[in-house]
Phi, psi and omega in degrees: 000133182278153180253116185293344181263013178105167180291138180239145177215118178052046178078008178249161177247136178280128176235133173264113179262123174252125174261105184280304185193174169233156183228142167059042178296155179290136176271115185262343184241131184297322189255346183228143174279152180287161171252083189282147168216161181246142174248134181244131174221145176259118183302128174089341185255344182084358178291131180219140177217159175224144175280173170292161176269132175262136185274134167045066180206150171262356181228067183291146176240119182252309184049055179239145180237157183220135175269116182249147176250113189252124173279172186306318182256009184284147172240168179243133174246127175243119179241144181249134186228154172266114183301328181296330188254357190298329184260000184289315180203164179302125180079359180295142177088000181291127180248349179144166180211165175226134173247123179252109183284164186301319180292329178287325176303313180299322182286325185272339186293143178062030177243014179087193182285140180236136175262116184246134180287133174285147179224174179288157178293326176210160183297336182280347182300136179267345183295145175282130176235133180209155173114177180227159173237141182251122185224162167224150178237122179238139178268000000 
């Protein structure tokens, strides 16, 4: 019997998250473009995924999808990083993030691609963050 609200496993709902691309990322290095990749994590469940790294661009195109199992109160965090800088220092290479809370997941799923503004990891961060990430959520 099919479940109209999506596939469920142990009280969780399966969501297919597609990371299409990012646009207009902040340029942090004067002479070199970043090698961006995105990290996806589901808060509380330990699920983690990473996209491929795109070379030398402020507008990476990934078009990769991940099947996530989301609990009732779980949120999704998508962070964008510069692969060249990730090992240089703690927090190095951070280009921005998006947090999609559980109520927003319900609102955004099955509505097509969404352009979400990247933001700082915390209000105290001094780093410049700019750009958007384009994603879709399917049940």
